[in-house]
C-alpha positions in Angstrom: 0.0 0.0 0.1 1.1 3.6 -0.7 1.3 6.2 2.0 -1.1 9.0 1.4 1.5 11.7 2.1 3.9 10.1 -0.3 1.0 9.9 -3.1 0.3 13.6 -2.6 3.8 14.4 -2.6 4.3 12.5 -5.9 1.2 14.2 -7.4 2.5 17.7 -6.4 5.7 17.1 -8.0 4.4 16.6 -11.4 1.2 18.9 -11.3 2.9 21.8 -13.0 0.1 24.2 -13.6 -2.9 21.8 -13.2 -5.9 22.8 -11.2 -6.2 20.6 -8.3 -9.6 20.0 -6.7 -9.3 18.0 -3.4 -11.6 16.8 -0.7 -11.7 15.0 2.6 -8.4 13.1 3.5 -6.4 13.9 0.4 -7.3 17.5 0.8 -5.6 17.8 4.2 -2.3 16.3 2.9 -2.4 18.4 -0.4 -3.2 21.7 1.6 0.0 20.9 3.5 2.2 20.0 0.4 0.8 22.2 -2.4 3.5 24.3 -4.2 0.8 26.2 -6.2 -2.0 27.0 -3.9 -3.4 29.7 -6.3 -4.6 26.8 -8.5 -5.9 24.7 -5.8 -9.6 24.3 -4.8 -10.0 22.6 -1.5 -13.6 21.4 -1.1 -15.2 21.4 2.4 -18.6 20.4 3.4 -19.5 18.8 0.0 -18.5 15.2 0.6 -18.7 13.4 -2.9 -18.9 16.6 -5.0 -15.2 17.1 -5.9 -15.4 15.2 -9.0 -18.4 17.2 -10.1 -16.7 20.5 -9.4 -13.5 19.2 -11.2 -15.6 18.3 -14.2 -17.0 21.8 -14.4 -13.6 23.3 -14.3 -12.2 20.9 -16.8 -15.0 22.0 -19.3 -14.6 25.6 -18.5 -10.8 25.5 -18.9 -9.9 22.8 -21.5 -6.4 24.4 -21.6 -5.5 23.2 -18.2 -5.1 19.8 -16.7 -7.5 19.3 -13.8 -6.8 16.9 -11.0 -9.4 15.7 -8.6 -8.2 14.2 -5.5 -11.0 12.2 -4.3 -11.7 9.7 -1.3 -13.2 6.4 -1.7 -15.9 7.1 0.5 -16.6 10.5 -1.2 -16.8 8.7 -4.5 -19.2 6.2 -3.3 -21.5 9.0 -2.1 -21.8 10.2 -5.7 -20.8 7.3 -7.9 -23.2 8.5 -10.6 -20.5 11.3 -11.3 -18.5 8.6 -13.1 -21.1 8.2 -15.7 -21.4 12.0 -16.3 -17.7 12.5 -16.4 -17.2 9.6 -18.8 -19.9 11.0 -21.0 -18.3 14.3 -21.3 -15.1 12.9 -22.1 -12.8 15.8 -20.8 -9.4 15.2 -22.2 -7.9 17.1 -19.4 -9.6 15.3 -16.4 -7.5 13.1 -14.1 -9.4 11.4 -11.2 -7.2 10.2 -8.4 -9.0 8.1 -5.7 -7.3 7.6 -2.4 -8.8 4.3 -1.2 -8.0 3.5 2.3 -11.3 1.6 3.0 -12.4 4.0 5.8 -14.0 7.3 6.4 -10.8 8.7 7.8 -12.1 12.3 8.1 -15.2 11.4 10.1 -13.5 9.0 12.7 -12.3 5.8 10.6 -15.6 4.1 10.2 -15.3 1.3 7.6 -16.7 2.2 4.1 -19.5 -0.3 3.2 -18.4 -2.7 0.5 -14.8 -1.6 0.8 -13.5 -5.1 0.6 -15.5 -6.0 -2.5 -15.6 -2.9 -4.6 -13.4 -2.6 -7.6 -13.1 1.2 -8.3 -11.2 1.0 -11.5 -13.8 -1.8 -12.8 -16.5 0.6 -11.7 -15.0 3.5 -13.6 -14.3 1.4 -16.8 -17.9 0.1 -16.7 -19.2 3.7 -16.4 -17.2 4.8 -19.6 -13.6 5.9 -18.4 -11.4 4.2 -21.0 -8.2 4.5 -19.0 -8.2 3.1 -15.6 -5.3 2.2 -13.4 -4.7 0.8 -9.8 -1.4 1.5 -8.0 -0.5 -0.2 -4.6 3.3 0.6 -4.5 4.8 4.0 -4.4 7.6 3.0 -6.8 5.3 2.0 -9.5 2.9 5.0 -9.1 5.9 7.6 -9.3 7.6 5.7 -12.3 4.3 5.6 -14.2 2.6 9.0 -13.2 4.4 11.1 -15.8 3.3 8.7 -18.5 -0.3 8.5 -17.4 -0.4 12.4 -17.4 0.4 12.4 -20.9 -2.8 10.5 -21.8 -6.0 12.1 -23.0 -8.6 12.0 -20.2 -10.8 11.2 -18.6 -8.2 9.0 -16.6 -9.0 7.2 -13.4 -6.4 6.3 -10.8 -7.3 4.2 -7.8 -4.5 4.5 -5.1 -4.6 1.8 -2.5 -3.4 4.0 0.5 -2.9 4.2 4.2 -2.4 7.2 6.6 0.3 7.5 9.2 1.4 10.0 11.8 2.1 12.7 9.1 -1.6 13.0 8.8 -2.0 16.9 9.3 -5.6 16.5 11.1 -8.8 18.4 10.5 -9.1 22.1 9.4 -11.5 24.1 7.4 -10.8 27.2 5.1 -13.3 29.8 3.7 -14.3 28.0 0.6 -16.0 31.2 -0.8 -12.7 33.0 -0.5 -10.8 30.2 -2.0 -13.3 30.0 -5.0 -12.9 33.7 -5.5 -9.3 33.7 -5.4 -9.2 30.8 -7.9 -11.5 32.5 -10.2 -9.2 35.6 -10.2 -6.2 33.5 -11.1 -8.1 31.7 -14.0 -9.6 34.9 -15.4 
């Protein structure tokens, strides 16, 4: 399994000027490690909606790559978004799912069906043509630059765990963050 901190660090190293929409556990790590906060959109209070927001941004800004850092529980709460994303076929859309099998942000409750759900298979059956699963950081780091050269939508399921580097909970003013992002993108 991949440490969430290491996964976020690897994504951050190759993101360049991509817009990053993050939610729940991956958001906490990305907020700490991001080197380009002007193009970050952390989503608070909308569990399951990061992929919808990222889709809107990818359609509005086809000139920029858009990464969504999603949680497995978040994705299950809005699994229908996979069909919508696949139908829109945004070439600049990269969907990273941090799959730890638990609702880390809300106390570590197990995610229903976490032992049986095949996230890459689900994404593929919804219409994503390129789906990957990574369980080792070395393979993820080696293949990530190649995957990011593909046309989206691309789905990447990361089998992760969290350790003592988990930054804990916090919230930012999402209205201000969205206003700031809009100013940067205009």
